[in-house]
N, C-alpha and C positions, 0 to 999 in steps of 0.2 A: 588154223584158227579161222572161224567164220563168224562174221558179224550178222546182225539181224537183217533179214531181207524184207523189202517193202514194195508196194505198188505206188507209183506216182502218176498223176494224170499227164497225158501227152496229146497234143493237138492232132497228130497224125495217126498214132497207134491206139488211141483212147487211153490205154494203161501201159506203162513200162515197168518192168521189174528192175529193182536196184538193190544194192547192198549198202547199208550204212557202214562207213569205213572209219568213222571217228566217233567216240563216245559223245553223246549229247549231255550238255551241262545246262542246268537251269539258267535261263536268260539268253541262251544262244539264239541268234536270229536266223540260223539256217542249219540244215543237216548236210554233212559231207557224204556224198553218194558215189558209188561206182555202178554204172549201168552194165547190162549184160555184154555189151560190145567193148567193155573195158574203159569207156569214156568216163572221166571224172566230172562231177557237177555239184553245185550247191543247190539245195532245195529250200527256198525261203519258208519260214514258219513264223507264226505269230505266237510268241510265248504266252500271251494273255488268252488266246483263243484255243480252240480244240481242233485245229487244222493239221494234225499230224497225219502222215500217210498211213494207208491201210497196211497191216502186217500180211506177209505172204505165208501160205501154208507150206509145211515141209513137202519135199519132192515125193515122199512115199504116198502122199494123199492125192497126187495128180492123177486124174482119170477115175476118181472114185465115183461109182454109180450112185451111191447114196449121199446126197449133198449134206445131210445132217451129220455125216462123219467128219466133215471138214472142221479143223480147229477154228478157222476164221471164216465166217460166212458173210460175204459182202459182194458188191458188184464185180470187182476185178477177179475175185476168187472164183465166182460162178462162171464168168466168161472164160477164164483160163482153163478151168476144169472141163 
């Protein structure tokens, strides 16, 4: 079973890939994430704002020559591709 994968900002790596490991419920103040190195962390969110992390594209699209083929087109997706 796999949860949704996202990109979160990182001061050293610019963007880090993470997997949401607990379902988000309205009013939650953070997302529970597992980073690629298996580190668990909480990502703070503002339930009133729109500061949710960017969704990550499926692995099958990594290395796609045509960026318009990406499911999600945003800065971390383009940089990762």
